Biopython code that builds the backbone (N, CA, C, O; Angstrom):
import numpy as np
from Bio.PDB.StructureBuilder import StructureBuilder

atoms = [
    (1, "UNK", "N", (-9.279, -12.224, 46.129)),
    (1, "UNK", "CA", (-10.557, -11.816, 45.595)),
    (1, "UNK", "C", (-10.582, -10.306, 45.402)),
    (1, "UNK", "O", (-10.028, -9.554, 46.204)),
    (2, "UNK", "N", (-11.212, -9.890, 44.361)),
    (2, "UNK", "CA", (-11.374, -8.471, 44.107)),
    (2, "UNK", "C", (-12.600, -7.960, 44.848)),
    (2, "UNK", "O", (-13.605, -8.654, 44.995)),
    (3, "UNK", "N", (-12.481, -6.755, 45.297)),
    (3, "UNK", "CA", (-13.656, -6.148, 45.912)),
    (3, "UNK", "C", (-14.665, -5.806, 44.819)),
    (3, "UNK", "O", (-14.334, -5.830, 43.633)),
    (4, "UNK", "N", (-15.855, -5.498, 45.206)),
    (4, "UNK", "CA", (-16.894, -5.176, 44.228)),
    (4, "UNK", "C", (-16.530, -3.940, 43.425)),
    (4, "UNK", "O", (-16.789, -3.880, 42.223)),
    (5, "UNK", "N", (-15.929, -2.951, 44.082)),
    (5, "UNK", "CA", (-15.527, -1.731, 43.381)),
    (5, "UNK", "C", (-14.431, -2.029, 42.365)),
    (5, "UNK", "O", (-14.461, -1.517, 41.246)),
    (6, "UNK", "N", (-13.455, -2.863, 42.756)),
    (6, "UNK", "CA", (-12.365, -3.200, 41.845)),
    (6, "UNK", "C", (-12.899, -3.993, 40.649)),
    (6, "UNK", "O", (-12.453, -3.783, 39.521)),
    (7, "UNK", "N", (-13.839, -4.891, 40.885)),
    (7, "UNK", "CA", (-14.427, -5.654, 39.783)),
    (7, "UNK", "C", (-15.203, -4.727, 38.863)),
    (7, "UNK", "O", (-15.129, -4.865, 37.642)),
    (8, "UNK", "N", (-15.943, -3.786, 39.430)),
    (8, "UNK", "CA", (-16.693, -2.813, 38.626)),
    (8, "UNK", "C", (-15.733, -1.952, 37.809)),
    (8, "UNK", "O", (-15.965, -1.709, 36.625)),
    (9, "UNK", "N", (-14.648, -1.490, 38.449)),
    (9, "UNK", "CA", (-13.660, -0.658, 37.771)),
    (9, "UNK", "C", (-12.984, -1.431, 36.635)),
    (9, "UNK", "O", (-12.735, -0.879, 35.563)),
    (10, "UNK", "N", (-12.690, -2.706, 36.879)),
    (10, "UNK", "CA", (-12.100, -3.542, 35.836)),
    (10, "UNK", "C", (-13.064, -3.692, 34.650)),
    (10, "UNK", "O", (-12.644, -3.621, 33.495)),
    (11, "UNK", "N", (-14.342, -3.897, 34.935)),
    (11, "UNK", "CA", (-15.337, -4.029, 33.878)),
    (11, "UNK", "C", (-15.492, -2.736, 33.091)),
    (11, "UNK", "O", (-15.632, -2.766, 31.868)),
    (12, "UNK", "N", (-15.468, -1.596, 33.785)),
    (12, "UNK", "CA", (-15.568, -0.304, 33.098)),
    (12, "UNK", "C", (-14.352, -0.095, 32.203)),
    (12, "UNK", "O", (-14.493, 0.309, 31.049)),
    (13, "UNK", "N", (-13.173, -0.363, 32.721)),
    (13, "UNK", "CA", (-11.950, -0.215, 31.932)),
    (13, "UNK", "C", (-11.983, -1.142, 30.718)),
    (13, "UNK", "O", (-11.590, -0.747, 29.620)),
    (14, "UNK", "N", (-12.449, -2.372, 30.917)),
    (14, "UNK", "CA", (-12.543, -3.326, 29.820)),
    (14, "UNK", "C", (-13.520, -2.840, 28.750)),
    (14, "UNK", "O", (-13.243, -2.957, 27.556)),
    (15, "UNK", "N", (-14.655, -2.298, 29.172)),
    (15, "UNK", "CA", (-15.638, -1.784, 28.210)),
    (15, "UNK", "C", (-15.095, -0.585, 27.439)),
    (15, "UNK", "O", (-15.295, -0.486, 26.228)),
    (16, "UNK", "N", (-14.413, 0.323, 28.128)),
    (16, "UNK", "CA", (-13.842, 1.498, 27.465)),
    (16, "UNK", "C", (-12.748, 1.070, 26.487)),
    (16, "UNK", "O", (-12.679, 1.578, 25.368)),
    (17, "UNK", "N", (-11.900, 0.143, 26.906)),
    (17, "UNK", "CA", (-10.841, -0.339, 26.019)),
    (17, "UNK", "C", (-11.443, -1.021, 24.799)),
    (17, "UNK", "O", (-10.969, -0.821, 23.680)),
    (18, "UNK", "N", (-12.472, -1.816, 25.001)),
    (18, "UNK", "CA", (-13.127, -2.495, 23.878)),
    (18, "UNK", "C", (-13.766, -1.480, 22.923)),
    (18, "UNK", "O", (-13.751, -1.673, 21.708)),
    (19, "UNK", "N", (-14.325, -0.402, 23.478)),
    (19, "UNK", "CA", (-14.905, 0.651, 22.649)),
    (19, "UNK", "C", (-13.847, 1.273, 21.739)),
    (19, "UNK", "O", (-14.079, 1.446, 20.542)),
    (20, "UNK", "N", (-12.679, 1.612, 22.310)),
    (20, "UNK", "CA", (-11.634, 2.230, 21.503)),
    (20, "UNK", "C", (-11.059, 1.252, 20.488)),
    (20, "UNK", "O", (-10.713, 1.652, 19.376)),
    (21, "UNK", "N", (-10.953, -0.010, 20.849)),
    (21, "UNK", "CA", (-10.481, -1.014, 19.888)),
    (21, "UNK", "C", (-11.469, -1.144, 18.737)),
    (21, "UNK", "O", (-11.072, -1.201, 17.573)),
    (22, "UNK", "N", (-12.766, -1.191, 19.068)),
    (22, "UNK", "CA", (-13.782, -1.275, 18.009)),
    (22, "UNK", "C", (-13.777, -0.032, 17.129)),
    (22, "UNK", "O", (-13.940, -0.138, 15.914)),
    (23, "UNK", "N", (-13.591, 1.148, 17.726)),
    (23, "UNK", "CA", (-13.519, 2.380, 16.935)),
    (23, "UNK", "C", (-12.321, 2.345, 15.987)),
    (23, "UNK", "O", (-12.440, 2.718, 14.820)),
    (24, "UNK", "N", (-11.179, 1.900, 16.484)),
    (24, "UNK", "CA", (-9.976, 1.828, 15.668)),
    (24, "UNK", "C", (-10.172, 0.852, 14.513)),
    (24, "UNK", "O", (-9.817, 1.152, 13.373)),
    (25, "UNK", "N", (-10.737, -0.318, 14.811)),
    (25, "UNK", "CA", (-10.959, -1.308, 13.756)),
    (25, "UNK", "C", (-11.987, -0.837, 12.738)),
    (25, "UNK", "O", (-11.844, -1.108, 11.546)),
    (26, "UNK", "N", (-13.021, -0.136, 13.191)),
    (26, "UNK", "CA", (-13.999, 0.378, 12.233)),
    (26, "UNK", "C", (-13.392, 1.489, 11.377)),
    (26, "UNK", "O", (-13.726, 1.617, 10.199)),
    (27, "UNK", "N", (-12.504, 2.290, 11.961)),
    (27, "UNK", "CA", (-11.803, 3.310, 11.181)),
    (27, "UNK", "C", (-10.926, 2.663, 10.120)),
    (27, "UNK", "O", (-10.908, 3.109, 8.973)),
    (28, "UNK", "N", (-10.193, 1.606, 10.495)),
    (28, "UNK", "CA", (-9.375, 0.899, 9.510)),
    (28, "UNK", "C", (-10.235, 0.265, 8.424)),
    (28, "UNK", "O", (-9.855, 0.255, 7.254)),
    (29, "UNK", "N", (-11.390, -0.262, 8.810)),
    (29, "UNK", "CA", (-12.301, -0.839, 7.831)),
    (29, "UNK", "C", (-12.813, 0.229, 6.867)),
    (29, "UNK", "O", (-12.927, -0.021, 5.667)),
    (30, "UNK", "N", (-13.118, 1.400, 7.379)),
    (30, "UNK", "CA", (-13.588, 2.496, 6.537)),
    (30, "UNK", "C", (-12.480, 2.949, 5.579)),
    (30, "UNK", "O", (-12.736, 3.184, 4.398)),
    (31, "UNK", "N", (-11.256, 3.069, 6.086)),
    (31, "UNK", "CA", (-10.124, 3.479, 5.239)),
    (31, "UNK", "C", (-9.882, 2.438, 4.149)),
    (31, "UNK", "O", (-9.642, 2.788, 2.993)),
    (32, "UNK", "N", (-9.947, 1.154, 4.522)),
    (32, "UNK", "CA", (-9.737, 0.094, 3.533)),
    (32, "UNK", "C", (-10.825, 0.129, 2.460)),
    (32, "UNK", "O", (-10.527, -0.023, 1.276)),
    (33, "UNK", "N", (-12.084, 0.329, 2.864)),
    (33, "UNK", "CA", (-13.177, 0.400, 1.902)),
    (33, "UNK", "C", (-13.002, 1.608, 0.976)),
    (33, "UNK", "O", (-13.270, 1.511, -0.222)),
    (34, "UNK", "N", (-12.559, 2.734, 1.516)),
    (34, "UNK", "CA", (-12.315, 3.918, 0.684)),
    (34, "UNK", "C", (-11.177, 3.661, -0.293)),
    (34, "UNK", "O", (-11.242, 4.091, -1.444)),
    (35, "UNK", "N", (-10.142, 2.968, 0.150)),
    (35, "UNK", "CA", (-9.012, 2.645, -0.725)),
    (35, "UNK", "C", (-9.454, 1.724, -1.860)),
    (35, "UNK", "O", (-9.085, 1.929, -3.016)),
    (36, "UNK", "N", (-10.238, 0.719, -1.525)),
    (36, "UNK", "CA", (-10.722, -0.208, -2.554)),
    (36, "UNK", "C", (-11.621, 0.523, -3.547)),
    (36, "UNK", "O", (-11.556, 0.266, -4.749)),
    (37, "UNK", "N", (-12.458, 1.432, -3.052)),
    (37, "UNK", "CA", (-13.312, 2.215, -3.946)),
    (37, "UNK", "C", (-12.474, 3.092, -4.866)),
    (37, "UNK", "O", (-12.779, 3.228, -6.050)),
    (38, "UNK", "N", (-11.415, 3.687, -4.317)),
    (38, "UNK", "CA", (-10.520, 4.507, -5.136)),
    (38, "UNK", "C", (-9.843, 3.675, -6.208)),
    (38, "UNK", "O", (-9.758, 4.097, -7.361)),
    (39, "UNK", "N", (-9.365, 2.504, -5.844)),
    (39, "UNK", "CA", (-8.711, 1.630, -6.818)),
    (39, "UNK", "C", (-9.703, 1.207, -7.903)),
    (39, "UNK", "O", (-9.343, 1.116, -9.077)),
    (40, "UNK", "N", (-10.957, 0.948, -7.506)),
    (40, "UNK", "CA", (-11.959, 0.551, -8.490)),
    (40, "UNK", "C", (-12.285, 1.673, -9.470)),
    (40, "UNK", "O", (-12.616, 1.404, -10.625)),
    (41, "UNK", "N", (-12.196, 2.921, -9.029)),
    (41, "UNK", "CA", (-12.542, 4.019, -9.920)),
    (41, "UNK", "C", (-11.403, 4.405, -10.857)),
    (41, "UNK", "O", (-11.647, 5.022, -11.895)),
    (42, "UNK", "N", (-10.172, 4.057, -10.517)),
    (42, "UNK", "CA", (-9.039, 4.392, -11.376)),
    (42, "UNK", "C", (-8.973, 3.408, -12.546)),
    (42, "UNK", "O", (-9.299, 2.233, -12.382)),
    (43, "UNK", "N", (-8.563, 3.871, -13.705)),
    (43, "UNK", "CA", (-8.507, 2.988, -14.878)),
    (43, "UNK", "C", (-7.205, 2.190, -14.954)),
    (43, "UNK", "O", (-6.516, 2.212, -15.974)),
    (44, "UNK", "N", (-6.873, 1.490, -13.874)),
    (44, "UNK", "CA", (-5.593, 0.777, -13.831)),
    (44, "UNK", "C", (-5.617, -0.450, -14.733)),
    (44, "UNK", "O", (-4.639, -0.725, -15.428)),
    (45, "UNK", "N", (-6.717, -1.186, -14.729)),
    (45, "UNK", "CA", (-6.781, -2.419, -15.531)),
    (45, "UNK", "C", (-6.667, -2.121, -17.016)),
    (45, "UNK", "O", (-5.945, -2.815, -17.732)),
    (46, "UNK", "N", (-7.360, -1.114, -17.482)),
    (46, "UNK", "CA", (-7.287, -0.800, -18.911)),
    (46, "UNK", "C", (-5.906, -0.272, -19.289)),
    (46, "UNK", "O", (-5.419, -0.531, -20.390)),
    (47, "UNK", "N", (-5.280, 0.465, -18.384)),
    (47, "UNK", "CA", (-3.928, 0.957, -18.654)),
    (47, "UNK", "C", (-2.942, -0.198, -18.738)),
    (47, "UNK", "O", (-2.055, -0.197, -19.591)),
    (48, "UNK", "N", (-3.092, -1.185, -17.856)),
    (48, "UNK", "CA", (-2.208, -2.351, -17.898)),
    (48, "UNK", "C", (-2.407, -3.132, -19.188)),
    (48, "UNK", "O", (-1.437, -3.615, -19.773)),
    (49, "UNK", "N", (-3.642, -3.262, -19.638)),
    (49, "UNK", "CA", (-3.906, -3.956, -20.900)),
    (49, "UNK", "C", (-3.296, -3.197, -22.079)),
    (49, "UNK", "O", (-2.751, -3.809, -22.998)),
    (50, "UNK", "N", (-3.387, -1.878, -22.053)),
    (50, "UNK", "CA", (-2.791, -1.076, -23.124)),
    (50, "UNK", "C", (-1.281, -1.204, -23.113)),
    (50, "UNK", "O", (-0.660, -1.283, -24.173)),
    (51, "UNK", "N", (-0.678, -1.227, -21.926)),
    (51, "UNK", "CA", (0.775, -1.373, -21.837)),
    (51, "UNK", "C", (1.207, -2.740, -22.358)),
    (51, "UNK", "O", (2.221, -2.850, -23.048)),
    (52, "UNK", "N", (0.447, -3.774, -22.032)),
    (52, "UNK", "CA", (0.775, -5.107, -22.549)),
    (52, "UNK", "C", (0.685, -5.127, -24.071)),
    (52, "UNK", "O", (1.502, -5.766, -24.735)),
    (53, "UNK", "N", (-0.289, -4.439, -24.615)),
    (53, "UNK", "CA", (-0.413, -4.358, -26.067)),
    (53, "UNK", "C", (0.752, -3.613, -26.692)),
    (53, "UNK", "O", (1.234, -3.993, -27.759)),
    (54, "UNK", "N", (1.206, -2.560, -26.039)),
    (54, "UNK", "CA", (2.346, -1.810, -26.566)),
    (54, "UNK", "C", (3.637, -2.618, -26.487)),
    (54, "UNK", "O", (4.454, -2.573, -27.407)),
    (55, "UNK", "N", (3.827, -3.361, -25.386)),
    (55, "UNK", "CA", (5.044, -4.168, -25.267)),
    (55, "UNK", "C", (5.045, -5.323, -26.259)),
    (55, "UNK", "O", (6.110, -5.743, -26.713)),
    (56, "UNK", "N", (3.878, -5.840, -26.599)),
    (56, "UNK", "CA", (3.847, -6.932, -27.579)),
    (56, "UNK", "C", (4.149, -6.418, -28.991)),
    (56, "UNK", "O", (4.474, -7.211, -29.876)),
    (57, "UNK", "N", (4.048, -5.112, -29.211)),
    (57, "UNK", "CA", (4.328, -4.535, -30.527)),
    (57, "UNK", "C", (5.818, -4.287, -30.756)),
    (57, "UNK", "O", (6.220, -3.944, -31.868)),
    (58, "UNK", "N", (6.642, -4.457, -29.719)),
    (58, "UNK", "CA", (8.094, -4.239, -29.881)),
    (58, "UNK", "C", (8.690, -5.429, -30.634)),
    (58, "UNK", "O", (8.457, -6.574, -30.246)),
    (59, "UNK", "N", (9.451, -5.183, -31.699)),
    (59, "UNK", "CA", (10.031, -6.283, -32.480)),
    (59, "UNK", "C", (11.066, -7.080, -31.687)),
    (59, "UNK", "O", (11.622, -6.594, -30.701)),
    (60, "UNK", "N", (11.311, -8.294, -32.128)),
    (60, "UNK", "CA", (12.241, -9.183, -31.436)),
    (60, "UNK", "C", (13.669, -8.625, -31.441)),
    (60, "UNK", "O", (14.410, -8.810, -30.477)),
    (61, "UNK", "N", (14.050, -7.949, -32.515)),
    (61, "UNK", "CA", (15.416, -7.406, -32.571)),
    (61, "UNK", "C", (15.620, -6.311, -31.526)),
    (61, "UNK", "O", (16.700, -6.194, -30.946)),
    (62, "UNK", "N", (14.593, -5.519, -31.291)),
    (62, "UNK", "CA", (14.692, -4.475, -30.269)),
    (62, "UNK", "C", (14.768, -5.112, -28.890)),
    (62, "UNK", "O", (15.537, -4.657, -28.043)),
    (63, "UNK", "N", (13.980, -6.159, -28.650)),
    (63, "UNK", "CA", (14.045, -6.865, -27.362)),
    (63, "UNK", "C", (15.435, -7.451, -27.142)),
    (63, "UNK", "O", (15.959, -7.428, -26.028)),
    (64, "UNK", "N", (16.022, -7.971, -28.205)),
    (64, "UNK", "CA", (17.366, -8.550, -28.072)),
    (64, "UNK", "C", (18.358, -7.495, -27.578)),
    (64, "UNK", "O", (19.094, -7.744, -26.623)),
    (65, "UNK", "N", (18.386, -6.338, -28.206)),
    (65, "UNK", "CA", (19.343, -5.316, -27.802)),
    (65, "UNK", "C", (18.990, -4.706, -26.438)),
    (65, "UNK", "O", (19.873, -4.278, -25.693)),
    (66, "UNK", "N", (17.696, -4.674, -26.124)),
    (66, "UNK", "CA", (17.321, -4.213, -24.778)),
    (66, "UNK", "C", (17.856, -5.171, -23.721)),
    (66, "UNK", "O", (18.297, -4.741, -22.656)),
    (67, "UNK", "N", (17.817, -6.463, -24.012)),
    (67, "UNK", "CA", (18.351, -7.444, -23.064)),
    (67, "UNK", "C", (19.873, -7.399, -23.010)),
    (67, "UNK", "O", (20.460, -7.567, -21.941)),
    (68, "UNK", "N", (20.517, -7.174, -24.155)),
    (68, "UNK", "CA", (21.982, -7.086, -24.172)),
    (68, "UNK", "C", (22.445, -5.902, -23.328)),
    (68, "UNK", "O", (23.405, -6.023, -22.567)),
    (69, "UNK", "N", (21.775, -4.765, -23.455)),
    (69, "UNK", "CA", (22.168, -3.572, -22.705)),
    (69, "UNK", "C", (21.530, -3.494, -21.326)),
    (69, "UNK", "O", (21.659, -2.478, -20.642)),
    (70, "UNK", "N", (20.836, -4.565, -20.904)),
    (70, "UNK", "CA", (20.235, -4.670, -19.568)),
    (70, "UNK", "C", (19.255, -3.519, -19.285)),
    (70, "UNK", "O", (19.219, -2.993, -18.173)),
    (71, "UNK", "N", (18.477, -3.138, -20.276)),
    (71, "UNK", "CA", (17.484, -2.072, -20.116)),
    (71, "UNK", "C", (16.408, -2.447, -19.095)),
    (71, "UNK", "O", (16.051, -1.600, -18.277)),
    (72, "UNK", "N", (15.866, -3.692, -19.101)),
    (72, "UNK", "CA", (14.861, -4.018, -18.076)),
    (72, "UNK", "C", (15.396, -3.886, -16.646)),
    (72, "UNK", "O", (14.699, -3.386, -15.763)),
    (73, "UNK", "N", (16.621, -4.332, -16.425)),
    (73, "UNK", "CA", (17.234, -4.186, -15.098)),
    (73, "UNK", "C", (17.423, -2.716, -14.751)),
    (73, "UNK", "O", (17.217, -2.321, -13.604)),
    (74, "UNK", "N", (17.810, -1.911, -15.719)),
    (74, "UNK", "CA", (17.982, -0.481, -15.481)),
    (74, "UNK", "C", (16.678, 0.210, -15.131)),
    (74, "UNK", "O", (16.646, 1.068, -14.248)),
    (75, "UNK", "N", (15.600, -0.154, -15.816)),
    (75, "UNK", "CA", (14.298, 0.447, -15.521)),
    (75, "UNK", "C", (13.860, 0.077, -14.113)),
    (75, "UNK", "O", (13.382, 0.930, -13.365)),
    (76, "UNK", "N", (14.022, -1.197, -13.747)),
    (76, "UNK", "CA", (13.650, -1.636, -12.402)),
    (76, "UNK", "C", (14.495, -0.918, -11.352)),
    (76, "UNK", "O", (13.977, -0.511, -10.312)),
    (77, "UNK", "N", (15.775, -0.764, -11.613)),
    (77, "UNK", "CA", (16.667, -0.090, -10.662)),
    (77, "UNK", "C", (16.286, 1.377, -10.470)),
    (77, "UNK", "O", (16.251, 1.875, -9.345)),
    (78, "UNK", "N", (16.006, 2.055, -11.565)),
    (78, "UNK", "CA", (15.638, 3.470, -11.476)),
    (78, "UNK", "C", (14.308, 3.647, -10.745)),
    (78, "UNK", "O", (14.184, 4.521, -9.887)),
    (79, "UNK", "N", (13.320, 2.826, -11.077)),
    (79, "UNK", "CA", (12.035, 2.929, -10.392)),
    (79, "UNK", "C", (12.161, 2.587, -8.916)),
    (79, "UNK", "O", (11.510, 3.217, -8.082)),
    (80, "UNK", "N", (12.988, 1.601, -8.576)),
    (80, "UNK", "CA", (13.215, 1.272, -7.164)),
    (80, "UNK", "C", (13.900, 2.428, -6.436)),
    (80, "UNK", "O", (13.564, 2.736, -5.292)),
    (81, "UNK", "N", (14.849, 3.055, -7.098)),
    (81, "UNK", "CA", (15.538, 4.192, -6.480)),
    (81, "UNK", "C", (14.573, 5.348, -6.241)),
    (81, "UNK", "O", (14.631, 5.996, -5.196)),
    (82, "UNK", "N", (13.688, 5.614, -7.201)),
    (82, "UNK", "CA", (12.685, 6.663, -7.003)),
    (82, "UNK", "C", (11.758, 6.337, -5.837)),
    (82, "UNK", "O", (11.423, 7.216, -5.043)),
    (83, "UNK", "N", (11.346, 5.084, -5.734)),
    (83, "UNK", "CA", (10.471, 4.676, -4.637)),
    (83, "UNK", "C", (11.177, 4.818, -3.289)),
    (83, "UNK", "O", (10.587, 5.316, -2.331)),
    (84, "UNK", "N", (12.421, 4.388, -3.210)),
    (84, "UNK", "CA", (13.172, 4.510, -1.960)),
    (84, "UNK", "C", (13.387, 5.970, -1.608)),
    (84, "UNK", "O", (13.281, 6.343, -0.439)),
    (85, "UNK", "N", (13.687, 6.808, -2.596)),
    (85, "UNK", "CA", (13.853, 8.236, -2.336)),
    (85, "UNK", "C", (12.562, 8.852, -1.812)),
    (85, "UNK", "O", (12.583, 9.663, -0.886)),
    (86, "UNK", "N", (11.433, 8.461, -2.412)),
    (86, "UNK", "CA", (10.145, 8.952, -1.954)),
    (86, "UNK", "C", (9.894, 8.549, -0.506)),
    (86, "UNK", "O", (9.456, 9.369, 0.300)),
    (87, "UNK", "N", (10.167, 7.298, -0.175)),
    (87, "UNK", "CA", (9.918, 6.821, 1.187)),
    (87, "UNK", "C", (10.858, 7.479, 2.197)),
    (87, "UNK", "O", (10.437, 7.816, 3.304)),
    (88, "UNK", "N", (12.106, 7.659, 1.832)),
    (88, "UNK", "CA", (13.061, 8.283, 2.760)),
    (88, "UNK", "C", (12.699, 9.740, 3.004)),
    (88, "UNK", "O", (12.848, 10.227, 4.125)),
    (89, "UNK", "N", (12.233, 10.438, 1.994)),
    (89, "UNK", "CA", (11.880, 11.840, 2.172)),
    (89, "UNK", "C", (10.645, 12.009, 3.028)),
    (89, "UNK", "O", (10.371, 13.120, 3.483)),
    (90, "UNK", "N", (9.878, 10.933, 3.269)),
    (90, "UNK", "CA", (8.703, 11.001, 4.141)),
    (90, "UNK", "C", (9.074, 10.842, 5.607)),
    (90, "UNK", "O", (8.233, 11.091, 6.470)),
    (91, "UNK", "N", (10.301, 10.437, 5.921)),
    (91, "UNK", "CA", (10.752, 10.317, 7.311)),
    (91, "UNK", "C", (11.000, 11.730, 7.818)),
    (91, "UNK", "O", (11.782, 12.469, 7.220)),
    (92, "UNK", "N", (10.342, 12.124, 8.922)),
    (92, "UNK", "CA", (10.357, 13.537, 9.341)),
    (92, "UNK", "C", (11.742, 14.111, 9.622)),
    (92, "UNK", "O", (12.014, 15.243, 9.221)),
    (93, "UNK", "N", (12.612, 13.388, 10.285)),
    (93, "UNK", "CA", (13.886, 13.991, 10.671)),
    (93, "UNK", "C", (14.959, 13.843, 9.607)),
    (93, "UNK", "O", (16.077, 14.322, 9.798)),
    (94, "UNK", "N", (14.647, 13.186, 8.479)),
    (94, "UNK", "CA", (15.612, 13.054, 7.382)),
    (94, "UNK", "C", (15.221, 13.945, 6.223)),
    (94, "UNK", "O", (16.045, 14.710, 5.722)),
    (95, "UNK", "N", (13.958, 13.855, 5.783)),
    (95, "UNK", "CA", (13.508, 14.582, 4.595)),
    (95, "UNK", "C", (13.248, 16.015, 4.884)),
    (95, "UNK", "O", (12.863, 16.766, 3.988)),
]
sb = StructureBuilder()
sb.init_structure("model")
sb.init_model(0)
sb.init_chain("A")
sb.init_seg("    ")
for serial, (resi, resn, name, xyz) in enumerate(atoms, 1):
    if name == "N":
        sb.init_residue(resn, " ", resi, " ")
    sb.init_atom(name, np.array(xyz, "f"), 0.0, 1.0, " ", f" {name:<3s}", serial, name[0])
structure = sb.get_structure()
């Protein structure tokens, strides 16, 4: 059995821990809401629609040679390499 002081101390510790957990979760909720608001304000959807319109304007013969020379794979590879370079440079003891 716990003494009354130990039970009180356990309850205080539990309340303090719950407070910090709630603060952390509310901070994450606030950050997520700010991120969603930022995404909503950026014109990403209209840019994607414009890009789809531009890609549909490319003639079939150009698409054929782009596929022969593996241009889509090259674009994906280059963008992936840039992303990996960006992430690696964010590691403190490497970048």
